[in-house]
N, C-alpha and C positions, 0 to 999 in steps of 0.2 A: 266724689263723682269724677270720672275725666271728662273732657270736650265729647267725646265720642259718645261715651257711655249718655250724658245729658240729651245731644243730640235725637240721640235713641229713643230715647227716652219722650222727645217733644214727638216724634213722627211716629210711633208708637199710636199715641192718645187717635188720630185720625181711623178712618175705613183705609181699605187698602185698595188696590186694586189688583184685581185678580186677571190672572195668565193662567187657560187654561191653552195647553199647549203640548204633546207628547214630544216634542225635539227638544232634547235637553241644550243642546246649542242655542238654539233657539230661546227660549225662556233663560237662558243663562245672560245674555244680551238685553232681555227686554228688562229684567231684573236690575240688571244692575244698569243699565240708563235712566232708569223710569229712579232709583235709590239718589242716584245722584244729585237727581231732580228735588228729591227731598219728599218723593212718595212713598209709603209703606205698601210690599208688594209681596200677595199671597199666589199662589200659584197650585196648578191641581192636571195630574198628567192625562184624563179624560174625562168627561162630560159627569159620571158616574160623582166620581173624587171634585167637580167643580160644584153639584149640588151641596155635597157636604158643607165645603167650604162656608158656601153660600149660607144655609144652615148656620153653620162654627159664628158667622161675623159675615152680616149684609155689606158686600162690595159695594165701593160709588159708582163704580167702573168695572166692567168684565171684556177683557180680550180674547176674542173666541178664535181660537181654530178650526175650523169644519173639518178637518181627517183627522180623528183619534181613534184608537180601541176602545172600545168597553160603551162607552156613549157618547156615538160624531158630533158634532156642534152643532147639528138642524134638531138631533131629539134632545140633546141639550137648552138647546133656544124654547121648542114647545117646550117643556115643562119647569125651564123658570118661569116663563111664559102665563103658566097655569096658574103656578104657585105665586107668582109677586107682579102678574099685570106685566106693566112695559116701565115698571119703576126703577127699573135698574140696569143702563143706556150701555149696549153692546158695540165693539166694536169688531169686524170678522177679520181674523189673519188667514189669509188663504195665498199657496202659488196655481189656485184656478187662474186663467186665464183673464175671467173677468170676475173680478172682485168686486165691484160695484153692484153688476147684478147676485151675486151672493147675499151681500148684505142688504140691499134691497126685498131678498125675497123674505128675509126674516123679518124687517123691519125694523135691522141694527140702527145706528146714529156713525156710522162711521164703518171707514176700510181701511186696508192695512195692504194689501197686495202685496207679497215675496217676488222676490226681495226688494224690501225699502230703507231710506236709510231715518237713522237717528232724527233728523230734524222732521222729517214726515211722520213718525210716532209722536212725538214732541207736540205738532202741532196740531194732531189729530186730538192726540189727548187733552191741549189746550182748547182745542175748541170746544168740547162736552163738559170739559172740569173748567170755565173760565178764571174763576178764580183760584185757581190751584187747587181745589179740592179740600175733601173736609183734610187731606193727610201732605198737606205739599208745606211750606213755610207762606 
């Protein structure tokens, strides 16, 4: 097994961070950035797909875009809270001017207003998963 394969095997053992966003460029940036820090990342293109991913493998954190097709962030968050309570933290990702208000509306643990820096992404994740979470070294 190569070093890269060993690293992937170690990362695969932890619960992922789920990124629910319909913007493929945004998802790619977040996945690459968090993977670089050692997190395992799962993705969903809309809320309905995100709920299915949560059922498959409960993530340790959800980064949630609010405006997605099929099922938006608000509807997803309500369904998630009905099924799992508030056991899975949510960070709202939105281009809406008042991202803090959107996060407060959902009872989210954090917010990332678009555009955001990678350092802000890292800081928000580290605040919620202070020990690196289950998927980081």
